[in-house]
C-alpha positions in Angstrom: 0.0 0.0 0.0 1.4 3.4 -1.0 2.4 6.1 1.4 0.8 9.4 0.4 0.3 13.1 0.4 -1.9 15.5 2.3 -5.6 16.2 2.0 -6.7 19.2 -0.1 -6.8 21.6 2.9 -3.2 20.6 3.8 -1.7 20.6 0.4 -1.5 22.9 -2.6 -0.8 23.0 -6.3 2.8 24.1 -7.0 1.6 27.0 -9.1 -0.8 28.2 -6.3 1.5 27.7 -3.4 2.6 31.3 -2.6 -1.0 32.4 -2.2 -1.9 29.6 0.2 1.3 29.9 2.1 0.5 33.6 2.6 -2.9 32.6 4.0 -1.3 30.1 6.3 1.1 32.8 7.5 -1.9 35.1 8.2 -3.7 32.4 10.2 -0.6 31.9 12.3 -0.3 35.7 12.8 -3.9 35.7 14.1 -2.9 33.0 16.6 0.0 35.1 17.8 -2.4 37.9 18.7 -4.5 35.4 20.5 -1.5 34.7 22.7 -1.1 31.1 21.8 2.3 31.4 20.0 5.1 33.8 19.6 6.3 33.5 16.0 7.5 36.5 14.0 5.5 37.0 10.8 8.6 37.9 8.8 10.3 34.6 9.8 7.2 32.6 8.7 7.1 34.4 5.4 10.8 33.8 4.7 10.4 30.1 5.5 7.3 29.8 3.3 9.2 31.5 0.5 12.1 29.2 0.9 9.8 26.2 0.8 8.2 27.4 -2.4 11.4 28.2 -4.2 13.2 25.0 -3.3 10.3 22.9 -4.4 10.0 24.8 -7.7 13.8 24.4 -8.3 13.7 20.6 -7.9 10.4 19.6 -9.3 11.9 18.7 -12.7 13.7 15.9 -10.8 10.5 14.4 -9.5 8.4 11.8 -11.5 4.8 10.6 -11.0 4.6 6.8 -11.2 1.7 4.6 -12.2 2.2 0.8 -12.0 -0.3 -1.7 -13.4 -0.8 -5.2 -11.8 -3.2 -7.9 -12.6 -5.0 -7.1 -9.4 -5.1 -3.3 -9.9 -2.9 -0.2 -10.0 -0.4 1.4 -7.6 0.5 5.1 -7.7 3.5 6.8 -6.3 6.4 9.1 -6.9 10.2 9.0 -7.4 13.1 11.3 -8.1 15.9 11.2 -10.7 19.2 10.3 -9.1 21.4 9.3 -12.0 21.8 9.2 -15.7 23.5 6.4 -17.7 23.6 5.6 -21.4 20.7 7.8 -22.3 18.6 6.5 -19.4 17.3 8.4 -16.4 17.7 6.4 -13.1 14.9 6.9 -10.7 14.7 6.1 -7.0 11.3 5.1 -5.7 9.7 2.9 -3.1 9.7 -0.9 -3.8 6.0 -1.4 -3.1 5.1 1.2 -5.8 6.4 -1.2 -8.5 6.1 -4.6 -6.7 3.3 -6.3 -4.7 3.5 -8.9 -2.0 0.8 -11.6 -1.8 -0.5 -13.3 1.3 2.2 -15.9 1.1 4.9 -13.3 1.1 5.9 -13.6 -2.5 6.7 -10.4 -4.5 5.4 -9.8 -8.0 6.7 -7.2 -10.4 4.2 -4.8 -12.0 3.0 -5.8 -15.5 3.6 -2.2 -16.7 5.3 0.8 -15.1 4.9 4.4 -16.5 6.3 7.7 -15.4 5.1 11.3 -15.9 7.4 14.4 -15.8 6.2 17.7 -14.3 7.0 19.7 -17.5 5.3 17.1 -19.7 2.2 16.3 -17.7 -0.2 14.0 -19.5 2.6 12.3 -21.4 3.5 8.9 -19.9 6.8 7.2 -20.6 7.5 3.4 -20.2 9.9 2.5 -17.4 11.7 -0.7 -16.5 12.9 -2.1 -13.1 16.7 -1.8 -12.7 17.1 -3.0 -9.1 15.2 -3.8 -5.9 16.6 -3.7 -2.4 16.7 -7.4 -1.5 16.2 -7.3 2.3 13.0 -6.5 4.1 12.5 -3.3 6.1 14.1 -0.9 3.5 11.6 -0.2 0.8 13.6 0.8 -2.2 13.8 0.2 -5.9 15.4 1.8 -9.0 13.6 2.5 -12.3 15.1 3.3 -15.7 13.4 5.4 -18.4 14.7 6.7 -21.7 15.6 10.4 -21.3 13.1 12.5 -23.3 14.6 14.8 -26.0 15.7 18.2 -24.6 14.8 17.1 -21.0 16.8 19.0 -18.3 17.1 18.1 -14.7 19.0 19.5 -11.7 21.9 17.5 -10.5 23.0 19.9 -7.7 20.0 19.2 -5.4 21.2 17.3 -2.4 20.5 18.8 1.0 23.2 19.6 3.5 24.3 16.7 5.6 24.1 17.1 9.4 24.5 15.1 12.6 21.7 17.0 14.2 18.5 17.0 12.0 16.0 17.0 14.8 13.3 19.7 14.1 14.7 20.4 10.6 11.8 21.6 8.4 11.0 19.1 5.6 8.2 18.6 3.0 7.8 16.8 -0.3 6.3 16.9 -3.8 3.5 14.3 -3.9 -0.1 13.5 -4.0 -3.3 14.7 -2.3 -6.9 13.7 -2.5 -7.4 15.9 -5.5 -7.0 14.9 -9.2 -3.8 16.8 -9.7 -0.9 15.0 -8.1 1.7 17.7 -8.3 1.4 19.2 -4.8 3.5 20.3 -1.8 2.2 20.7 1.7 1.4 24.2 3.0 2.8 23.2 6.4 6.2 21.6 6.7 7.0 18.7 8.9 10.1 18.0 10.9 12.5 15.3 11.9 11.9 13.2 15.0 15.4 11.8 15.0 18.9 13.3 15.0 20.6 10.7 12.8 19.8 9.9 9.2 22.7 7.8 7.8 23.2 5.1 5.3 22.1 2.3 7.7 18.9 3.8 9.1 15.6 5.3 8.3 14.1 8.3 10.1 10.7 9.3 11.3 9.1 12.6 10.3 6.3 14.5 12.0 4.2 15.5 9.0 0.4 15.3 9.0 -0.2 15.7 5.3 1.1 12.3 4.1 -1.6 10.3 2.4 -1.8 7.2 0.1 0.0 7.8 -3.2 3.2 9.7 -2.2 5.5 6.7 -1.6 8.8 7.4 -3.3 8.5 11.2 -3.1 11.7 13.1 -2.2 12.0 14.4 1.3 13.0 18.1 0.8 14.5 20.6 3.2 15.4 24.2 2.6 18.9 23.1 1.4 17.8 20.3 -0.9 16.8 16.6 -1.0 17.6 14.6 2.1 15.8 11.3 1.5 12.8 9.4 0.2 9.4 8.9 1.9 8.4 5.2 1.8 5.9 4.6 4.7 3.5 6.3 7.0 2.2 5.0 10.3 -0.6 6.6 12.2 -1.2 9.4 9.7 1.0 11.9 11.4 4.4 10.1 11.2 6.1 9.2 7.9 9.3 7.2 7.5 12.0 8.0 5.0 15.2 6.5 3.7 18.3 8.6 3.6 20.0 9.8 0.4 23.1 8.1 1.7 21.3 4.7 1.8 20.0 5.2 -1.7 23.4 6.3 -3.0 25.0 3.1 -1.5 22.4 0.9 -3.2 23.2 2.6 -6.6 26.9 1.9 -6.0 26.2 -1.8 -5.2 24.3 -2.1 -8.5 27.0 -0.3 -10.4 24.6 2.4 -11.5 25.7 6.1 -12.0 24.8 8.4 -9.1 24.7 11.9 -10.5 23.5 14.0 -7.6 25.6 16.7 -5.9 25.4 18.8 -2.8 23.2 21.9 -3.3 25.5 24.4 -1.8 24.0 27.5 -0.1 23.3 30.0 -2.9 25.7 32.7 -1.5 28.6 30.3 -1.9 27.5 28.5 -5.0 26.8 31.6 -7.1 30.4 32.8 -6.5 31.4 29.9 -8.8 29.6 31.1 -11.9 31.3 29.4 -14.9 32.8 31.7 -17.5 30.8 34.9 -17.0 30.1 36.9 -20.2 30.8 40.0 -18.2 31.8 40.3 -14.6 28.7 39.9 -12.4 27.5 42.8 -10.3 29.2 42.6 -6.9 26.2 43.8 -4.9 22.9 42.0 -4.7 20.2 43.4 -7.0 16.5 43.5 -6.2 14.1 44.3 -9.0 10.4 44.7 -8.6 7.6 44.8 -11.2 5.2 42.4 -12.9 7.3 39.2 -13.1 6.6 36.8 -16.0 7.6 33.3 -14.6 7.1 29.9 -16.2 4.2 29.1 -13.9 2.4 32.4 -13.7 2.6 36.2 -13.8 3.3 37.8 -10.5 1.5 41.1 -10.5 3.9 42.6 -8.0 6.9 40.4 -7.7 10.5 40.6 -6.6 13.5 39.2 -8.4 16.7 38.9 -6.3 20.0 38.6 -8.2 23.3 37.5 -6.6 26.5 37.0 -8.5 25.0 36.8 -11.9 22.2 34.4 -11.1 18.6 34.6 -10.0 18.5 33.9 -6.2 14.8 34.1 -5.6 11.5 35.1 -7.3 8.5 35.8 -5.0 5.7 38.1 -4.1 7.3 38.7 -0.7 9.4 41.8 0.0 13.0 40.5 0.2 15.0 41.2 3.3 18.2 42.2 1.5 20.8 44.6 3.0 23.3 46.6 1.0 21.4 45.8 -2.2 20.7 47.8 -5.3 16.9 48.3 -5.3 15.2 48.8 -8.7 11.5 49.4 -7.8 9.4 49.7 -11.0 5.9 49.2 -12.4 7.5 47.6 -15.5 7.0 44.1 -16.8 10.0 41.8 -16.2 10.6 39.3 -19.0 13.4 36.7 -19.5 15.8 37.9 -22.2 15.1 36.8 -25.7 17.0 33.9 -27.3 17.7 34.3 -31.0 18.5 31.0 -32.8 18.7 32.5 -36.3 20.8 35.5 -36.9 23.8 36.7 -38.9 25.0 39.5 -36.6 28.0 40.4 -38.8 25.5 41.9 -41.3 23.9 44.2 -38.7 25.4 47.3 -40.2 23.2 47.1 -43.4 20.0 49.0 -43.9 17.1 46.9 -45.3 18.0 45.7 -48.7 15.7 46.5 -51.6 16.3 43.6 -54.0 13.7 44.9 -56.5 12.3 41.4 -56.9 11.2 38.2 -55.2 13.1 35.0 -55.5 12.3 31.3 -55.8 15.1 30.3 -53.3 18.1 31.6 -51.5 20.6 30.4 -54.2 19.1 32.9 -56.6 19.7 36.1 -54.6 23.1 34.9 -53.5 24.2 34.6 -57.1 23.1 38.0 -58.5 25.5 40.9 -59.0 23.3 43.3 -57.0 23.7 41.2 -53.9 27.5 40.9 -54.4 27.9 44.6 -54.8 25.6 45.8 -52.1 25.9 43.1 -49.4 28.4 40.2 -49.8 31.5 42.1 -51.0 31.3 45.0 -48.5 30.5 42.6 -45.7 33.5 40.4 -46.4 35.9 43.3 -46.7 34.7 44.9 -43.4 34.7 41.6 -41.6 38.2 40.7 -42.7 39.6 43.9 -41.3 40.2 43.4 -37.5 39.0 46.8 -36.5 36.0 46.5 -38.8 35.1 43.1 -37.4 35.2 44.3 -33.8 33.2 47.5 -34.7 30.5 45.4 -36.4 30.4 43.0 -33.5 29.8 45.8 -31.0 27.2 47.4 -33.3 25.4 44.1 -33.7 25.2 43.4 -30.0 23.9 46.9 -29.2 21.2 46.4 -31.9 20.2 43.1 -30.3 20.2 44.5 -26.7 17.9 47.4 -27.5 15.3 44.8 -28.3 15.8 42.6 -25.2 18.0 40.0 -26.9 20.5 38.5 -24.4 21.5 35.3 -26.4 22.0 34.9 -30.1 23.5 32.6 -32.7 25.4 33.2 -35.9 28.5 35.0 -34.6 31.8 33.6 -36.1 35.5 34.3 -35.9 36.7 35.6 -39.3 39.4 33.9 -41.3 41.9 36.6 -40.5 41.6 35.9 -36.7 41.2 32.1 -36.6 44.5 31.6 -34.7 43.7 34.2 -32.0 40.2 34.6 -30.5 39.3 38.3 -30.9 39.5 40.1 -27.6 36.7 42.4 -28.6 34.3 39.5 -28.4 35.2 38.2 -24.9 33.7 41.1 -22.9 30.6 41.9 -24.9 27.3 41.3 -23.3 25.1 39.2 -25.6 25.8 35.5 -25.3 27.1 34.0 -28.5 26.0 30.3 -28.7 28.6 29.1 -31.2 31.7 30.7 -29.8 31.3 32.4 -26.4 28.1 31.8 -24.4 29.7 32.2 -21.0 28.1 29.0 -19.9 31.3 26.9 -19.9 34.6 27.5 -18.2 36.8 26.2 -21.0 37.2 27.9 -24.4 35.9 25.8 -27.3 33.3 24.1 -25.1 30.2 25.5 -26.9 27.6 22.9 -27.8 25.8 24.6 -30.7 26.9 24.5 -34.4 25.4 26.7 -37.1 25.5 25.4 -40.7 24.7 27.6 -43.7 22.8 24.8 -45.6 22.3 21.0 -46.0 23.6 20.8 -49.6 27.3 20.0 -50.3 27.9 23.5 -51.6 27.3 24.9 -48.1 28.1 21.8 -46.0 31.0 19.6 -47.3 31.1 15.9 -46.6 34.2 16.3 -44.5 32.6 19.0 -42.3 29.3 17.0 -42.1 31.3 13.9 -40.9 33.1 16.0 -38.3 29.8 17.4 -37.0 28.2 13.9 -36.8 31.1 12.6 -34.9 30.8 15.4 -32.3 27.1 14.7 -32.0 27.7 10.9 -31.5 30.3 11.7 -28.8 27.8 13.9 -27.0 29.9 17.0 -27.7 27.1 18.9 -29.5 23.5 19.6 -28.4 22.2 21.4 -31.4 23.0 21.7 -35.1 21.2 24.6 -36.8 20.8 24.1 -40.5 19.2 26.3 -43.2 16.9 24.0 -45.1 14.1 24.5 -47.7 14.6 28.2 -47.9 12.5 29.0 -50.9 8.8 29.0 -51.9 6.8 25.8 -52.0 6.7 25.8 -55.8 10.5 25.6 -56.0 11.7 22.1 -56.8 15.2 22.6 -55.4 13.9 23.8 -52.1 11.3 21.1 -51.7 14.0 18.4 -52.3 16.4 19.6 -49.6 14.5 18.0 -46.8 15.4 14.6 -48.1 19.1 15.4 -47.7 18.6 15.6 -44.0 17.9 11.9 -43.9 20.5 10.9 -46.6 23.2 12.8 -44.7 22.1 11.5 -41.3 20.8 14.8 -39.9 17.2 13.8 -39.5 17.8 13.7 -35.8 16.7 15.3 -32.5 19.9 17.3 -32.4 18.9 19.2 -35.6 16.8 22.3 -35.9 15.7 23.4 -39.3 16.1 27.1 -40.0 13.4 28.6 -42.3 11.7 25.5 -43.8 9.5 27.7 -46.1 9.0 25.0 -48.6 8.2 22.2 -46.1 4.8 20.5 -46.1 2.7 18.5 -43.6 4.5 15.2 -44.4 7.9 16.9 -43.8 6.7 18.3 -40.4 5.4 14.9 -39.4 8.9 13.4 -40.0 10.4 16.3 -38.1 8.2 15.6 -35.1 9.0 11.8 -35.3 12.7 12.6 -35.3 12.4 15.1 -32.4 13.5 18.0 -34.6 12.6 21.7 -34.1 11.9 24.6 -36.4 13.2 28.2 -36.4 10.8 30.6 -38.0 11.8 34.0 -39.5 8.7 35.4 -41.1 9.8 38.9 -42.0 12.8 37.8 -44.0 10.9 35.0 -45.7 8.2 37.3 -46.9 10.7 40.0 -48.0 12.7 37.5 -50.1 10.1 34.9 -51.2 6.7 36.5 -50.8 5.6 33.7 -48.4 6.7 32.1 -45.1 6.7 28.7 -43.4 3.4 27.0 -42.7 3.9 27.2 -39.0 0.3 26.4 -38.2 0.7 23.0 -39.8 4.0 22.5 -38.1 2.5 23.3 -34.8 -0.4 21.0 -35.4 2.1 18.2 -36.1 3.8 18.9 -32.8 7.0 20.5 -34.0 8.6 22.9 -31.5 8.9 26.4 -33.1 11.3 29.1 -32.2 11.0 32.7 -33.6 14.1 34.6 -34.8 14.8 37.7 -37.0 17.4 36.3 -39.5 19.4 39.3 -40.5 19.3 43.1 -41.0 19.2 43.1 -44.9 15.8 41.4 -45.1 14.7 40.6 -41.5 14.2 42.4 -38.3 17.0 44.2 -36.5 16.2 42.4 -33.2 13.9 39.9 -31.5 11.5 42.6 -30.2 10.9 43.8 -33.8 10.5 40.3 -35.0 7.9 39.2 -32.4 5.9 42.3 -33.2 6.0 41.5 -36.9 5.0 37.9 -36.2 2.1 39.1 -34.1 0.8 41.3 -36.9 1.2 38.5 -39.4 -0.5 36.1 -37.1 -3.5 38.5 -36.8 -3.7 39.3 -40.5 -2.8 36.0 -42.2 -3.1 33.2 -39.7 -6.5 34.2 -38.3 -4.9 34.8 -34.9 -4.0 31.1 -34.5 -1.3 31.7 -32.0 -1.8 33.7 -28.8 0.7 36.4 -27.9 1.7 34.3 -24.9 2.7 31.5 -27.4 4.7 34.0 -29.5 6.5 35.1 -26.3 7.4 31.5 -25.6 8.7 31.0 -29.1 11.2 33.8 -28.3 12.3 32.6 -24.8 11.7 29.2 -23.2 11.2 27.2 -26.5 14.5 28.3 -28.1 16.2 27.6 -24.8 14.8 24.1 -24.7 15.7 23.5 -28.4 19.3 24.5 -27.6 19.3 22.6 -24.4 20.2 25.6 -22.4 16.9 25.9 -20.5 18.7 24.9 -17.3 20.6 28.2 -17.7 18.4 30.8 -19.4 15.0 31.3 -21.1 12.9 31.7 -17.9 12.8 33.6 -14.7 13.3 31.2 -11.9 15.9 30.6 -9.1 19.2 29.2 -10.2 19.2 30.5 -13.8 21.4 33.2 -15.1 20.0 36.7 -14.6 19.4 37.5 -18.3 16.3 39.8 -18.1 14.7 42.9 -19.7 12.2 45.3 -18.3 9.4 46.8 -20.5 7.0 49.7 -19.9 3.5 48.6 -20.6 0.1 47.5 -19.2 1.1 45.1 -16.5 -2.3 43.4 -16.5 -1.8 42.3 -20.1 2.0 41.6 -20.3 2.0 39.6 -23.5 -0.2 42.0 -25.4 2.0 44.8 -24.1 5.0 43.0 -25.5 3.8 42.7 -29.0 2.3 46.2 -29.1 5.2 47.9 -27.5 7.6 50.4 -29.0 11.4 50.0 -29.1 11.8 52.8 -26.6 9.7 50.9 -24.1 12.6 48.6 -23.2 13.7 50.2 -19.9 16.5 47.9 -18.7 18.5 44.9 -20.0 20.7 42.7 -17.8 23.0 39.9 -18.9 24.6 37.7 -16.2 23.2 40.2 -13.6 25.0 43.1 -15.2 23.1 46.1 -16.4 24.0 46.6 -20.1 21.4 49.0 -21.5 18.4 51.0 -20.3 16.7 54.2 -19.3 19.1 56.8 -17.7 17.3 56.9 -14.3 17.5 53.1 -13.9 21.1 52.8 -15.2 22.2 55.5 -12.8 21.4 53.2 -9.8 24.3 51.0 -10.8 27.9 51.8 -10.3 28.9 51.7 -13.9 30.2 54.2 -16.5 27.7 54.9 -19.2 27.4 56.4 -22.6 24.2 58.3 -23.4 22.5 57.2 -26.6 19.6 59.1 -28.2 16.7 56.7 -28.8 13.3 57.8 -30.2 13.5 61.2 -28.5 14.7 59.8 -25.2 18.1 59.1 -23.7 19.1 55.5 -23.1 22.4 54.6 -21.4 24.9 51.9 -22.5 27.3 50.3 -20.0 30.7 51.5 -21.3 32.6 48.9 -19.3 31.4 46.2 -21.7 32.1 48.1 -24.9 35.8 47.3 -25.6 35.9 49.2 -28.8 35.1 52.4 -27.1 31.9 54.5 -27.3 29.2 53.4 -29.7 29.3 56.9 -31.2 32.9 56.2 -32.3 32.1 52.8 -33.6 29.3 54.3 -35.7 31.5 57.0 -37.1 34.2 54.4 -38.1 31.7 52.0 -39.7 29.8 54.9 -41.4 33.1 56.0 -43.1 33.8 52.5 -44.3 30.3 52.0 -45.6 30.6 55.2 -47.7 33.3 53.5 -49.7 30.6 51.2 -51.1 28.0 54.0 -51.5 26.1 52.5 -48.6 24.7 54.0 -45.4 25.2 52.6 -42.0 22.0 51.3 -40.3 20.7 53.4 -37.4 20.6 52.0 -33.9 17.7 54.5 -33.2 14.7 53.0 -35.0 13.0 56.5 -35.1 15.9 57.9 -37.1 15.6 55.4 -40.0 
């Protein structure tokens, strides 16, 4: 019989927990005034906040389990503790997956399935890897194939201690309501001091009910053990993490969990920061757009480049930089399709539409006005660095904090350009700031799938890196031409023949793809990157994203490049919103378009454990926007460029309104922007002031009878 979670009045949905935890706090405050307890309100609120944040951080590690026996079903939970050969290893209670008959014989379940929090409703088949052989310790290990793009938190173990008595603990498990993903509103506590590899421990916790067996026992510092039994309804019994780890070792299974160090120590170890993180804690208030819900008045606390907490409670932070606004706080945009080194060009008037990209790349007008000037400027070291700075400023003004498409020119291949190492926008192919060692990036960008753009030797090199788990994403331009163009329609077949019809591949453009192609993409676990403005400017049509979406393909939105696309992600999402309204009958909501620019591209690139959302533990890549806080997604697509009030990357203020930037101890350059003054952080502009960069680039563009594009959209 399964151990289980609390009744509805004692447990809450994860997404509603803050509200009910507040109510719980208020009830206790009332009791204080009645003279029954003395418990400071602030302390209760902080503890409730910690309980909420820790549970949200680790919920991706938790699985919901359903076992089928000939005599019925058994429900429970488990948590991921290891990964081996593409399989996730899950610790759970033995009786969740085995049943004992009256004679004492154990029988395995006929079928075991698991459900992940971020993929609720989708069940995955699991197999039994190990069962603890002796009675008294209720433990088994399951194995399930790791879903494509799935990310879980390895650094989640709680702090070990020889004195655990009265330590506050809770769990993620089941209640009497239909939704199993709950945490208790009231934490329990340890009855015992010790909790080592040879013992179980008793927990005072009234909310345990049938169905929670296998759930992780969580403290404010992380996972301490696993619940496997209740007794009289107020006492639960748990196995220690040490015991579970020892069983993994005995079965020669990978144990992947690490100690979750206190945030103030852990965040000092940020790997390879793009720019040096702000020394002081930053507290930003406004309407916070989180993965679970929108906080109408929320607080984001940033420490050492990462998000420390997100809540509706006023933080108790001393010596912090306080940014109190009525703005909307969004995660920074993630751009998976760009060619930043062409940012200096104004929109290109080709005077015609094309059947495919090979046509415009071969005409003399393109060579004279785009390719030759670009190549000459990029090959000049000063020109390259000036373009890089100009491109990143263009991206930042529209809330972009991560983009793809940056490259090291042929003239600098032996020495990495110093002008790239300090700039703010994360560059996925060459310098994201996510990894401590140079050359450790896990994204590759390929110009095309045909041999003219992707040689056999280069293709084999990329495939070998993918096979060795050295690459997470290969971005490939495919089927970039109208649906009547034979050459474009045939390109999709090359993905299979060249072994790139794979979950590590994302198709860029795909204008000529049809329903059958999208079905194959979904089956292979592939994603799509959509650039509507550029598609329509060059070909008169864009990708059939409605059909792609109906087939289940993940879709990211991106601007392509300055000559035919949008200058940044904000401009592209606004273009897509208008196109959606005018030509797609409003099929996508503005919320979905927002996700196509943030969490979805993060998931496609397998960096959603780092960026793409606002939640504790992720890098503080954010932007603030003036707008109607009651309608954040409508405000986003209807906003003007000057409404972006602040952009941070790695917790460092890079660009924003002068009053907000003045609160940080950084040198700034004033930049005119649609009749207002914006400020740029001069400390991350290694080529000097933007004004000087623009003057140098402008002079070089004149050589080709071209004008430099304007950073200020109102000056175009």
